[in-house]
LOMIKE-902514 format. One record per residue (C-alpha): residue number from 0; x, y, z. Coordinates in Angstrom, 1 decimal, always signed. Example, Ala and Ser with C-alpha at 12.3 -4.5 7.8 and 13.67 -1.06 7.14 Angstrom:
REM residues 2
nr: 0	xx: +12.3	yy: -4.5	zz: +7.8
nr: 1	xx: +13.7	yy: -1.1	zz: +7.1
END
This chain:
REM residues 430
nr: 0	xx: +58.3	yy: +103.8	zz: +89.2
nr: 1	xx: +56.6	yy: +104.9	zz: +86.0
nr: 2	xx: +58.6	yy: +103.3	zz: +83.2
nr: 3	xx: +58.0	yy: +105.9	zz: +80.5
nr: 4	xx: +58.6	yy: +108.8	zz: +82.8
nr: 5	xx: +61.9	yy: +107.2	zz: +84.0
nr: 6	xx: +63.2	yy: +106.7	zz: +80.5
nr: 7	xx: +62.2	yy: +110.2	zz: +79.5
nr: 8	xx: +64.2	yy: +112.0	zz: +82.1
nr: 9	xx: +67.1	yy: +109.8	zz: +81.4
nr: 10	xx: +67.0	yy: +110.7	zz: +77.7
nr: 11	xx: +66.4	yy: +107.1	zz: +76.7
nr: 12	xx: +63.3	yy: +107.5	zz: +74.4
nr: 13	xx: +63.7	yy: +108.2	zz: +70.7
nr: 14	xx: +60.3	yy: +107.0	zz: +69.4
nr: 15	xx: +57.3	yy: +105.7	zz: +71.2
nr: 16	xx: +54.1	yy: +104.4	zz: +69.6
nr: 17	xx: +50.9	yy: +106.1	zz: +70.8
nr: 18	xx: +49.1	yy: +104.0	zz: +73.5
nr: 19	xx: +52.3	yy: +102.5	zz: +74.9
nr: 20	xx: +52.1	yy: +104.5	zz: +78.2
nr: 21	xx: +48.4	yy: +103.6	zz: +78.6
nr: 22	xx: +49.2	yy: +99.9	zz: +78.0
nr: 23	xx: +51.8	yy: +99.9	zz: +80.8
nr: 24	xx: +49.6	yy: +101.8	zz: +83.2
nr: 25	xx: +46.7	yy: +99.3	zz: +82.6
nr: 26	xx: +48.4	yy: +96.0	zz: +83.4
nr: 27	xx: +51.6	yy: +94.0	zz: +84.0
nr: 28	xx: +53.0	yy: +93.9	zz: +80.5
nr: 29	xx: +55.8	yy: +91.8	zz: +79.0
nr: 30	xx: +58.3	yy: +93.4	zz: +76.6
nr: 31	xx: +61.2	yy: +92.1	zz: +74.7
nr: 32	xx: +64.5	yy: +93.2	zz: +73.3
nr: 33	xx: +66.4	yy: +91.3	zz: +70.7
nr: 34	xx: +70.1	yy: +90.6	zz: +71.3
nr: 35	xx: +72.6	yy: +89.7	zz: +68.6
nr: 36	xx: +74.3	yy: +86.4	zz: +69.5
nr: 37	xx: +77.2	yy: +86.6	zz: +67.2
nr: 38	xx: +79.7	yy: +86.7	zz: +70.1
nr: 39	xx: +79.8	yy: +84.9	zz: +73.5
nr: 40	xx: +79.9	yy: +88.2	zz: +75.3
nr: 41	xx: +77.8	yy: +91.4	zz: +75.3
nr: 42	xx: +79.7	yy: +94.6	zz: +74.8
nr: 43	xx: +78.8	yy: +98.1	zz: +76.1
nr: 44	xx: +76.9	yy: +98.8	zz: +73.0
nr: 45	xx: +74.3	yy: +96.3	zz: +74.2
nr: 46	xx: +74.0	yy: +98.1	zz: +77.6
nr: 47	xx: +71.4	yy: +100.6	zz: +76.6
nr: 48	xx: +68.9	yy: +97.9	zz: +75.7
nr: 49	xx: +69.9	yy: +95.9	zz: +78.8
nr: 50	xx: +69.2	yy: +99.0	zz: +81.0
nr: 51	xx: +65.9	yy: +99.4	zz: +79.3
nr: 52	xx: +65.0	yy: +95.8	zz: +80.4
nr: 53	xx: +66.3	yy: +96.5	zz: +83.9
nr: 54	xx: +64.2	yy: +99.6	zz: +84.3
nr: 55	xx: +61.2	yy: +97.7	zz: +82.9
nr: 56	xx: +61.5	yy: +95.0	zz: +85.5
nr: 57	xx: +62.1	yy: +97.5	zz: +88.3
nr: 58	xx: +58.9	yy: +99.2	zz: +87.3
nr: 59	xx: +57.0	yy: +96.0	zz: +87.8
nr: 60	xx: +56.8	yy: +94.6	zz: +84.2
nr: 61	xx: +58.2	yy: +91.5	zz: +82.7
nr: 62	xx: +61.4	yy: +91.7	zz: +80.6
nr: 63	xx: +62.1	yy: +89.1	zz: +77.9
nr: 64	xx: +65.6	yy: +88.9	zz: +76.4
nr: 65	xx: +65.3	yy: +87.3	zz: +72.9
nr: 66	xx: +68.5	yy: +85.9	zz: +71.6
nr: 67	xx: +68.4	yy: +86.1	zz: +67.8
nr: 68	xx: +69.5	yy: +82.5	zz: +67.0
nr: 69	xx: +67.5	yy: +82.4	zz: +63.7
nr: 70	xx: +68.1	yy: +86.0	zz: +62.8
nr: 71	xx: +71.8	yy: +85.6	zz: +63.6
nr: 72	xx: +71.8	yy: +83.1	zz: +60.8
nr: 73	xx: +70.5	yy: +85.7	zz: +58.4
nr: 74	xx: +71.9	yy: +89.1	zz: +59.3
nr: 75	xx: +70.1	yy: +92.4	zz: +60.0
nr: 76	xx: +70.5	yy: +95.1	zz: +57.3
nr: 77	xx: +69.7	yy: +97.9	zz: +59.8
nr: 78	xx: +72.6	yy: +100.3	zz: +60.0
nr: 79	xx: +74.9	yy: +97.9	zz: +58.1
nr: 80	xx: +76.5	yy: +98.4	zz: +54.7
nr: 81	xx: +77.1	yy: +94.7	zz: +54.1
nr: 82	xx: +76.0	yy: +91.3	zz: +55.2
nr: 83	xx: +77.5	yy: +89.7	zz: +58.3
nr: 84	xx: +78.9	yy: +86.3	zz: +59.0
nr: 85	xx: +76.3	yy: +83.6	zz: +59.7
nr: 86	xx: +76.6	yy: +81.2	zz: +62.6
nr: 87	xx: +76.0	yy: +77.5	zz: +63.2
nr: 88	xx: +73.7	yy: +76.1	zz: +65.9
nr: 89	xx: +76.4	yy: +74.9	zz: +68.5
nr: 90	xx: +78.0	yy: +78.3	zz: +68.4
nr: 91	xx: +74.7	yy: +80.0	zz: +68.9
nr: 92	xx: +73.8	yy: +77.8	zz: +71.9
nr: 93	xx: +77.2	yy: +78.5	zz: +73.5
nr: 94	xx: +76.8	yy: +82.2	zz: +72.9
nr: 95	xx: +73.3	yy: +82.1	zz: +74.3
nr: 96	xx: +74.4	yy: +80.6	zz: +77.6
nr: 97	xx: +77.2	yy: +83.1	zz: +78.0
nr: 98	xx: +74.9	yy: +86.0	zz: +77.4
nr: 99	xx: +72.3	yy: +84.8	zz: +79.9
nr: 100	xx: +75.0	yy: +84.6	zz: +82.6
nr: 101	xx: +75.9	yy: +88.2	zz: +81.9
nr: 102	xx: +72.3	yy: +89.3	zz: +81.8
nr: 103	xx: +71.8	yy: +87.7	zz: +85.2
nr: 104	xx: +73.8	yy: +90.5	zz: +86.8
nr: 105	xx: +71.1	yy: +92.9	zz: +85.6
nr: 106	xx: +67.9	yy: +90.9	zz: +85.6
nr: 107	xx: +66.1	yy: +88.6	zz: +87.9
nr: 108	xx: +65.6	yy: +85.3	zz: +86.0
nr: 109	xx: +65.4	yy: +83.0	zz: +89.1
nr: 110	xx: +62.6	yy: +84.3	zz: +91.4
nr: 111	xx: +59.0	yy: +83.1	zz: +91.2
nr: 112	xx: +57.8	yy: +86.8	zz: +90.9
nr: 113	xx: +55.2	yy: +87.3	zz: +88.1
nr: 114	xx: +57.6	yy: +89.7	zz: +86.4
nr: 115	xx: +60.7	yy: +87.4	zz: +86.5
nr: 116	xx: +62.8	yy: +87.8	zz: +83.4
nr: 117	xx: +62.9	yy: +85.1	zz: +80.7
nr: 118	xx: +65.3	yy: +84.4	zz: +77.9
nr: 119	xx: +64.1	yy: +82.9	zz: +74.6
nr: 120	xx: +65.9	yy: +82.0	zz: +71.3
nr: 121	xx: +63.9	yy: +82.6	zz: +68.1
nr: 122	xx: +65.7	yy: +79.6	zz: +66.5
nr: 123	xx: +63.5	yy: +77.4	zz: +68.7
nr: 124	xx: +60.4	yy: +78.4	zz: +66.8
nr: 125	xx: +61.8	yy: +79.5	zz: +63.5
nr: 126	xx: +63.6	yy: +76.2	zz: +62.8
nr: 127	xx: +60.1	yy: +74.6	zz: +62.4
nr: 128	xx: +59.1	yy: +76.9	zz: +59.5
nr: 129	xx: +59.2	yy: +75.7	zz: +56.0
nr: 130	xx: +59.6	yy: +78.3	zz: +53.2
nr: 131	xx: +56.1	yy: +77.5	zz: +52.0
nr: 132	xx: +54.6	yy: +77.9	zz: +55.5
nr: 133	xx: +56.4	yy: +81.2	zz: +55.9
nr: 134	xx: +55.2	yy: +82.8	zz: +52.7
nr: 135	xx: +51.7	yy: +81.5	zz: +53.3
nr: 136	xx: +51.3	yy: +82.4	zz: +57.0
nr: 137	xx: +53.5	yy: +85.5	zz: +57.2
nr: 138	xx: +54.4	yy: +86.8	zz: +53.8
nr: 139	xx: +50.9	yy: +87.4	zz: +52.5
nr: 140	xx: +50.0	yy: +89.8	zz: +55.3
nr: 141	xx: +52.7	yy: +92.4	zz: +54.5
nr: 142	xx: +53.0	yy: +94.1	zz: +51.1
nr: 143	xx: +56.2	yy: +94.7	zz: +49.2
nr: 144	xx: +55.3	yy: +98.4	zz: +49.2
nr: 145	xx: +55.2	yy: +98.4	zz: +53.0
nr: 146	xx: +58.6	yy: +96.6	zz: +53.2
nr: 147	xx: +60.2	yy: +98.9	zz: +50.7
nr: 148	xx: +59.2	yy: +102.0	zz: +52.6
nr: 149	xx: +61.5	yy: +101.1	zz: +55.6
nr: 150	xx: +64.6	yy: +103.3	zz: +55.9
nr: 151	xx: +66.8	yy: +100.3	zz: +56.5
nr: 152	xx: +65.8	yy: +98.9	zz: +53.1
nr: 153	xx: +65.8	yy: +102.3	zz: +51.2
nr: 154	xx: +69.3	yy: +103.2	zz: +52.4
nr: 155	xx: +70.7	yy: +99.9	zz: +51.2
nr: 156	xx: +68.9	yy: +100.1	zz: +47.8
nr: 157	xx: +69.9	yy: +103.7	zz: +47.3
nr: 158	xx: +73.5	yy: +103.1	zz: +48.3
nr: 159	xx: +76.2	yy: +104.3	zz: +45.8
nr: 160	xx: +78.1	yy: +101.1	zz: +46.4
nr: 161	xx: +75.8	yy: +99.2	zz: +44.1
nr: 162	xx: +76.0	yy: +96.2	zz: +46.4
nr: 163	xx: +72.2	yy: +96.1	zz: +46.7
nr: 164	xx: +70.5	yy: +93.8	zz: +49.2
nr: 165	xx: +70.0	yy: +90.1	zz: +49.2
nr: 166	xx: +66.5	yy: +88.5	zz: +49.4
nr: 167	xx: +67.6	yy: +87.0	zz: +52.7
nr: 168	xx: +68.2	yy: +90.4	zz: +54.3
nr: 169	xx: +65.2	yy: +91.9	zz: +52.6
nr: 170	xx: +63.0	yy: +89.4	zz: +54.5
nr: 171	xx: +64.7	yy: +90.2	zz: +57.8
nr: 172	xx: +61.9	yy: +92.5	zz: +58.9
nr: 173	xx: +59.3	yy: +89.7	zz: +58.3
nr: 174	xx: +61.4	yy: +87.3	zz: +60.4
nr: 175	xx: +61.7	yy: +89.8	zz: +63.2
nr: 176	xx: +58.0	yy: +90.6	zz: +62.9
nr: 177	xx: +57.3	yy: +86.8	zz: +63.3
nr: 178	xx: +59.2	yy: +86.9	zz: +66.6
nr: 179	xx: +56.9	yy: +89.6	zz: +67.9
nr: 180	xx: +53.9	yy: +87.7	zz: +66.6
nr: 181	xx: +55.0	yy: +84.5	zz: +68.3
nr: 182	xx: +55.7	yy: +86.2	zz: +71.6
nr: 183	xx: +52.4	yy: +88.1	zz: +71.4
nr: 184	xx: +50.6	yy: +84.8	zz: +70.9
nr: 185	xx: +52.5	yy: +82.6	zz: +73.4
nr: 186	xx: +53.6	yy: +85.0	zz: +76.1
nr: 187	xx: +51.1	yy: +87.9	zz: +75.7
nr: 188	xx: +54.1	yy: +90.2	zz: +74.8
nr: 189	xx: +52.7	yy: +93.5	zz: +73.8
nr: 190	xx: +55.8	yy: +95.7	zz: +73.5
nr: 191	xx: +59.1	yy: +95.5	zz: +71.7
nr: 192	xx: +62.0	yy: +97.8	zz: +72.5
nr: 193	xx: +65.3	yy: +98.4	zz: +70.8
nr: 194	xx: +67.6	yy: +101.0	zz: +69.3
nr: 195	xx: +66.2	yy: +103.7	zz: +67.0
nr: 196	xx: +67.6	yy: +101.9	zz: +64.0
nr: 197	xx: +65.2	yy: +99.0	zz: +64.8
nr: 198	xx: +62.0	yy: +101.2	zz: +64.5
nr: 199	xx: +61.2	yy: +99.9	zz: +61.0
nr: 200	xx: +61.6	yy: +96.2	zz: +62.0
nr: 201	xx: +59.6	yy: +96.6	zz: +65.3
nr: 202	xx: +56.7	yy: +98.4	zz: +63.6
nr: 203	xx: +56.6	yy: +95.7	zz: +61.0
nr: 204	xx: +55.9	yy: +93.3	zz: +63.9
nr: 205	xx: +53.1	yy: +95.5	zz: +65.3
nr: 206	xx: +51.6	yy: +95.7	zz: +61.8
nr: 207	xx: +51.8	yy: +91.9	zz: +61.4
nr: 208	xx: +50.1	yy: +91.4	zz: +64.8
nr: 209	xx: +47.3	yy: +93.8	zz: +63.8
nr: 210	xx: +46.7	yy: +92.2	zz: +60.4
nr: 211	xx: +47.0	yy: +88.6	zz: +61.4
nr: 212	xx: +45.2	yy: +88.7	zz: +64.8
nr: 213	xx: +43.4	yy: +92.0	zz: +65.0
nr: 214	xx: +45.4	yy: +92.7	zz: +68.3
nr: 215	xx: +47.3	yy: +95.7	zz: +69.3
nr: 216	xx: +51.0	yy: +95.8	zz: +70.1
nr: 217	xx: +53.5	yy: +98.6	zz: +70.8
nr: 218	xx: +57.0	yy: +99.9	zz: +70.0
nr: 219	xx: +59.5	yy: +102.0	zz: +71.9
nr: 220	xx: +63.1	yy: +102.8	zz: +70.8
nr: 221	xx: +66.0	yy: +104.6	zz: +72.5
nr: 222	xx: +68.4	yy: +106.9	zz: +70.7
nr: 223	xx: +71.6	yy: +105.4	zz: +69.3
nr: 224	xx: +74.3	yy: +106.6	zz: +71.6
nr: 225	xx: +77.2	yy: +108.6	zz: +70.2
nr: 226	xx: +80.1	yy: +110.4	zz: +71.8
nr: 227	xx: +80.1	yy: +114.2	zz: +71.9
nr: 228	xx: +82.6	yy: +114.3	zz: +69.0
nr: 229	xx: +80.2	yy: +112.3	zz: +66.9
nr: 230	xx: +82.2	yy: +109.1	zz: +66.9
nr: 231	xx: +80.6	yy: +105.7	zz: +67.8
nr: 232	xx: +80.0	yy: +104.9	zz: +71.4
nr: 233	xx: +81.7	yy: +101.8	zz: +72.9
nr: 234	xx: +84.5	yy: +101.6	zz: +70.4
nr: 235	xx: +88.2	yy: +102.1	zz: +71.3
nr: 236	xx: +91.4	yy: +101.7	zz: +69.3
nr: 237	xx: +91.5	yy: +98.1	zz: +70.3
nr: 238	xx: +87.9	yy: +97.4	zz: +69.4
nr: 239	xx: +84.8	yy: +96.8	zz: +71.4
nr: 240	xx: +84.6	yy: +97.2	zz: +75.2
nr: 241	xx: +83.3	yy: +93.8	zz: +76.3
nr: 242	xx: +81.5	yy: +92.8	zz: +79.5
nr: 243	xx: +83.5	yy: +89.5	zz: +79.7
nr: 244	xx: +86.6	yy: +90.2	zz: +81.9
nr: 245	xx: +88.7	yy: +87.9	zz: +79.7
nr: 246	xx: +88.0	yy: +90.1	zz: +76.7
nr: 247	xx: +88.2	yy: +93.5	zz: +78.4
nr: 248	xx: +89.8	yy: +93.5	zz: +81.9
nr: 249	xx: +87.8	yy: +95.2	zz: +84.6
nr: 250	xx: +90.7	yy: +97.8	zz: +84.8
nr: 251	xx: +90.3	yy: +98.7	zz: +81.1
nr: 252	xx: +86.5	yy: +98.7	zz: +81.5
nr: 253	xx: +86.8	yy: +101.1	zz: +84.4
nr: 254	xx: +89.3	yy: +103.3	zz: +82.5
nr: 255	xx: +86.9	yy: +103.5	zz: +79.5
nr: 256	xx: +84.2	yy: +105.2	zz: +81.7
nr: 257	xx: +86.7	yy: +107.2	zz: +83.7
nr: 258	xx: +88.1	yy: +108.8	zz: +80.5
nr: 259	xx: +84.8	yy: +110.1	zz: +79.1
nr: 260	xx: +84.4	yy: +113.8	zz: +78.4
nr: 261	xx: +82.3	yy: +116.0	zz: +80.8
nr: 262	xx: +79.5	yy: +116.2	zz: +78.2
nr: 263	xx: +79.4	yy: +112.4	zz: +77.6
nr: 264	xx: +79.6	yy: +111.6	zz: +81.4
nr: 265	xx: +76.5	yy: +113.7	zz: +82.1
nr: 266	xx: +74.6	yy: +111.8	zz: +79.4
nr: 267	xx: +76.0	yy: +108.3	zz: +80.3
nr: 268	xx: +75.3	yy: +108.6	zz: +84.0
nr: 269	xx: +71.6	yy: +108.9	zz: +83.3
nr: 270	xx: +71.6	yy: +106.0	zz: +80.8
nr: 271	xx: +74.0	yy: +103.5	zz: +82.4
nr: 272	xx: +73.4	yy: +103.8	zz: +86.1
nr: 273	xx: +70.4	yy: +103.6	zz: +88.4
nr: 274	xx: +71.2	yy: +106.8	zz: +90.2
nr: 275	xx: +68.0	yy: +108.8	zz: +90.9
nr: 276	xx: +67.1	yy: +112.1	zz: +89.3
nr: 277	xx: +68.0	yy: +114.0	zz: +92.5
nr: 278	xx: +71.4	yy: +112.1	zz: +92.8
nr: 279	xx: +72.3	yy: +113.0	zz: +89.2
nr: 280	xx: +71.2	yy: +116.6	zz: +89.7
nr: 281	xx: +73.3	yy: +116.9	zz: +92.9
nr: 282	xx: +76.3	yy: +115.3	zz: +91.3
nr: 283	xx: +76.0	yy: +117.6	zz: +88.3
nr: 284	xx: +76.1	yy: +120.6	zz: +90.6
nr: 285	xx: +79.2	yy: +119.2	zz: +92.5
nr: 286	xx: +80.9	yy: +118.5	zz: +89.2
nr: 287	xx: +80.3	yy: +122.0	zz: +87.9
nr: 288	xx: +81.9	yy: +123.5	zz: +90.9
nr: 289	xx: +85.1	yy: +121.6	zz: +90.5
nr: 290	xx: +85.3	yy: +119.9	zz: +87.1
nr: 291	xx: +89.0	yy: +119.2	zz: +87.4
nr: 292	xx: +88.1	yy: +116.6	zz: +90.2
nr: 293	xx: +86.1	yy: +114.6	zz: +87.5
nr: 294	xx: +83.5	yy: +113.6	zz: +90.1
nr: 295	xx: +81.0	yy: +112.7	zz: +87.4
nr: 296	xx: +83.4	yy: +110.4	zz: +85.6
nr: 297	xx: +84.6	yy: +108.8	zz: +88.8
nr: 298	xx: +81.0	yy: +108.0	zz: +90.0
nr: 299	xx: +80.0	yy: +106.8	zz: +86.5
nr: 300	xx: +83.0	yy: +104.5	zz: +86.4
nr: 301	xx: +82.3	yy: +103.2	zz: +89.9
nr: 302	xx: +78.5	yy: +102.5	zz: +89.2
nr: 303	xx: +79.0	yy: +100.7	zz: +85.9
nr: 304	xx: +82.1	yy: +98.7	zz: +86.9
nr: 305	xx: +80.4	yy: +97.4	zz: +90.1
nr: 306	xx: +77.2	yy: +96.6	zz: +88.2
nr: 307	xx: +79.0	yy: +94.7	zz: +85.4
nr: 308	xx: +81.8	yy: +93.2	zz: +87.4
nr: 309	xx: +81.9	yy: +93.5	zz: +91.3
nr: 310	xx: +82.8	yy: +95.9	zz: +94.1
nr: 311	xx: +86.1	yy: +94.1	zz: +94.5
nr: 312	xx: +87.0	yy: +94.5	zz: +90.8
nr: 313	xx: +86.2	yy: +98.2	zz: +91.0
nr: 314	xx: +88.4	yy: +98.7	zz: +94.0
nr: 315	xx: +91.3	yy: +96.8	zz: +92.4
nr: 316	xx: +90.8	yy: +98.9	zz: +89.2
nr: 317	xx: +91.0	yy: +102.1	zz: +91.3
nr: 318	xx: +94.2	yy: +101.0	zz: +93.0
nr: 319	xx: +95.7	yy: +99.8	zz: +89.7
nr: 320	xx: +94.9	yy: +103.3	zz: +88.3
nr: 321	xx: +97.0	yy: +104.9	zz: +91.0
nr: 322	xx: +100.1	yy: +102.8	zz: +90.2
nr: 323	xx: +101.1	yy: +105.1	zz: +87.3
nr: 324	xx: +100.8	yy: +108.1	zz: +89.6
nr: 325	xx: +103.3	yy: +106.8	zz: +92.1
nr: 326	xx: +100.9	yy: +105.6	zz: +94.7
nr: 327	xx: +101.3	yy: +101.9	zz: +94.0
nr: 328	xx: +103.1	yy: +99.4	zz: +96.3
nr: 329	xx: +104.8	yy: +96.1	zz: +95.8
nr: 330	xx: +101.9	yy: +94.5	zz: +97.6
nr: 331	xx: +99.4	yy: +95.9	zz: +95.2
nr: 332	xx: +101.5	yy: +94.8	zz: +92.2
nr: 333	xx: +101.4	yy: +91.2	zz: +93.4
nr: 334	xx: +97.6	yy: +91.5	zz: +93.9
nr: 335	xx: +97.0	yy: +92.3	zz: +90.2
nr: 336	xx: +96.0	yy: +89.5	zz: +87.9
nr: 337	xx: +98.1	yy: +89.2	zz: +84.7
nr: 338	xx: +95.5	yy: +90.9	zz: +82.4
nr: 339	xx: +95.2	yy: +93.9	zz: +84.7
nr: 340	xx: +99.0	yy: +94.1	zz: +85.1
nr: 341	xx: +99.5	yy: +94.1	zz: +81.4
nr: 342	xx: +96.7	yy: +96.6	zz: +80.9
nr: 343	xx: +98.2	yy: +99.1	zz: +83.3
nr: 344	xx: +101.6	yy: +98.9	zz: +81.7
nr: 345	xx: +100.4	yy: +98.5	zz: +78.1
nr: 346	xx: +102.9	yy: +100.2	zz: +75.8
nr: 347	xx: +105.9	yy: +100.4	zz: +78.1
nr: 348	xx: +109.2	yy: +99.2	zz: +76.7
nr: 349	xx: +109.7	yy: +95.4	zz: +77.2
nr: 350	xx: +112.8	yy: +93.3	zz: +77.5
nr: 351	xx: +113.1	yy: +89.5	zz: +77.5
nr: 352	xx: +115.4	yy: +88.1	zz: +80.1
nr: 353	xx: +116.4	yy: +84.5	zz: +81.0
nr: 354	xx: +114.5	yy: +82.9	zz: +83.9
nr: 355	xx: +117.4	yy: +80.4	zz: +84.1
nr: 356	xx: +119.9	yy: +83.1	zz: +84.9
nr: 357	xx: +117.6	yy: +84.4	zz: +87.6
nr: 358	xx: +117.8	yy: +81.0	zz: +89.4
nr: 359	xx: +121.4	yy: +81.9	zz: +90.5
nr: 360	xx: +120.6	yy: +85.7	zz: +90.6
nr: 361	xx: +122.0	yy: +88.7	zz: +88.7
nr: 362	xx: +123.3	yy: +92.0	zz: +90.1
nr: 363	xx: +120.8	yy: +94.8	zz: +89.3
nr: 364	xx: +123.7	yy: +96.8	zz: +87.8
nr: 365	xx: +124.3	yy: +94.0	zz: +85.3
nr: 366	xx: +120.6	yy: +93.1	zz: +84.7
nr: 367	xx: +119.6	yy: +96.6	zz: +83.7
nr: 368	xx: +122.6	yy: +97.4	zz: +81.5
nr: 369	xx: +123.7	yy: +94.1	zz: +80.0
nr: 370	xx: +120.6	yy: +91.8	zz: +80.0
nr: 371	xx: +118.1	yy: +94.6	zz: +79.5
nr: 372	xx: +119.2	yy: +98.0	zz: +78.1
nr: 373	xx: +117.2	yy: +100.1	zz: +80.6
nr: 374	xx: +120.3	yy: +102.2	zz: +81.3
nr: 375	xx: +123.0	yy: +103.1	zz: +78.7
nr: 376	xx: +125.8	yy: +102.5	zz: +81.2
nr: 377	xx: +126.5	yy: +101.2	zz: +84.7
nr: 378	xx: +127.6	yy: +104.7	zz: +85.7
nr: 379	xx: +124.2	yy: +106.1	zz: +84.7
nr: 380	xx: +122.5	yy: +103.4	zz: +86.7
nr: 381	xx: +124.6	yy: +104.1	zz: +89.8
nr: 382	xx: +123.9	yy: +107.8	zz: +89.6
nr: 383	xx: +120.2	yy: +107.2	zz: +89.4
nr: 384	xx: +120.3	yy: +104.9	zz: +92.5
nr: 385	xx: +122.3	yy: +107.6	zz: +94.4
nr: 386	xx: +119.5	yy: +110.1	zz: +93.4
nr: 387	xx: +116.9	yy: +107.7	zz: +94.8
nr: 388	xx: +115.5	yy: +107.3	zz: +91.3
nr: 389	xx: +115.3	yy: +103.6	zz: +90.7
nr: 390	xx: +112.5	yy: +101.2	zz: +91.8
nr: 391	xx: +112.1	yy: +97.5	zz: +91.2
nr: 392	xx: +108.5	yy: +96.4	zz: +91.6
nr: 393	xx: +107.7	yy: +99.7	zz: +93.3
nr: 394	xx: +110.4	yy: +99.2	zz: +96.0
nr: 395	xx: +113.3	yy: +101.7	zz: +96.0
nr: 396	xx: +116.7	yy: +100.3	zz: +95.1
nr: 397	xx: +119.6	yy: +101.7	zz: +97.2
nr: 398	xx: +122.3	yy: +99.2	zz: +96.3
nr: 399	xx: +123.7	yy: +98.7	zz: +92.8
nr: 400	xx: +125.0	yy: +95.3	zz: +94.0
nr: 401	xx: +121.4	yy: +94.1	zz: +94.8
nr: 402	xx: +120.9	yy: +90.5	zz: +93.6
nr: 403	xx: +117.7	yy: +90.1	zz: +91.4
nr: 404	xx: +116.5	yy: +86.4	zz: +91.5
nr: 405	xx: +113.3	yy: +84.5	zz: +90.9
nr: 406	xx: +111.6	yy: +85.9	zz: +94.0
nr: 407	xx: +111.4	yy: +89.2	zz: +92.3
nr: 408	xx: +109.1	yy: +87.9	zz: +89.6
nr: 409	xx: +105.5	yy: +89.2	zz: +89.6
nr: 410	xx: +103.1	yy: +86.3	zz: +88.7
nr: 411	xx: +106.2	yy: +84.2	zz: +88.1
nr: 412	xx: +107.0	yy: +86.1	zz: +85.0
nr: 413	xx: +107.4	yy: +89.9	zz: +85.2
nr: 414	xx: +109.7	yy: +92.5	zz: +86.8
nr: 415	xx: +108.7	yy: +96.1	zz: +86.8
nr: 416	xx: +111.5	yy: +98.7	zz: +86.6
nr: 417	xx: +110.8	yy: +102.4	zz: +87.2
nr: 418	xx: +113.4	yy: +105.0	zz: +86.4
nr: 419	xx: +112.5	yy: +108.4	zz: +87.8
nr: 420	xx: +108.8	yy: +109.2	zz: +88.2
nr: 421	xx: +107.3	yy: +108.3	zz: +84.9
nr: 422	xx: +109.6	yy: +106.0	zz: +83.0
nr: 423	xx: +108.6	yy: +102.3	zz: +83.3
nr: 424	xx: +110.1	yy: +99.2	zz: +81.8
nr: 425	xx: +108.9	yy: +95.6	zz: +81.9
nr: 426	xx: +111.2	yy: +92.6	zz: +82.1
nr: 427	xx: +109.7	yy: +89.4	zz: +81.0
nr: 428	xx: +111.4	yy: +86.2	zz: +82.1
nr: 429	xx: +111.2	yy: +83.2	zz: +79.8
END
């Protein structure tokens, strides 16, 4: 697989430095991507860079994931309007280990292949620098004029907010350039990749390598991903879509991809899956013939959910998605973990009930009128039962005298009430 050709048809190249393709054709090359360690999980905004590393390894080259421990203590001005919170070392180390575990689902870190992936933390070499060493060994090679010409600097200095830019952030491109220089000298790393907003920082690194060593290094960036409506990719009303299942359940993760627009799905399936050019072309044709079936979205959601989580998580997410459309069963409800259960029924009316009262049991007619006001009257409840319109935990209720006790609790805590086809209520025992 030719790396540059692969990224080109997938729409994953924004800028590429002349000579990059020739370098990759010439020899096994190592390349790195910097990853912000400010959280202990990656989110889907990181996935573009991760997929670049994955394609790089598949094409026979060596990927390096650089956790920005030192740069995380500074803050990158690129694309930001203000400085970000700085982290202490124990937090950084914890975040690094969590990120490596997630990256291991995409990259081979363990084999003895010459292109096995590596993870490095720039804090490990930056912590040895003194300020005097830094300005003597690094600062003298790059002029202020060169640094001022970068878009990330100009935008902040020209901003109407008047907030300006701290010296700390101004020197960020030199710190990132030092990373490239260090990896060039210690691991023969000749390529840095990242989002298009990183072009200025990356090229500062190639310039530093040229001026300090006389060597040649290269840069490649991918476009910043936006949704068709121009809004930021990866953000929802509740915030980031995380790879950690504790932060974003696999069900919610699956739903994010399933609910993309046709235009976005066509773009995302090239970027976030390993489907071949022919597979994508065939799927595009099938989708065009019957867009209402949402084949593109379903395949996209399947591929990404399996890659990030597991086949089992994907299948459970699909089953959970069907619950709201009347295809769920009591058995499936009991299979769901609490996070998925709550995700599926997010926003439905909730009622608190007494677990102690359930020990002796409560008639359903009393439970759903007196303990939880699901029905305005017992008469209304009985009429609904006669019309076959009431379900408890997806099982139809045919008797208004049915006793509801602790055995009805899902996960020892919840009872799901369904009135008609679409009206759900959640009883929470406590």
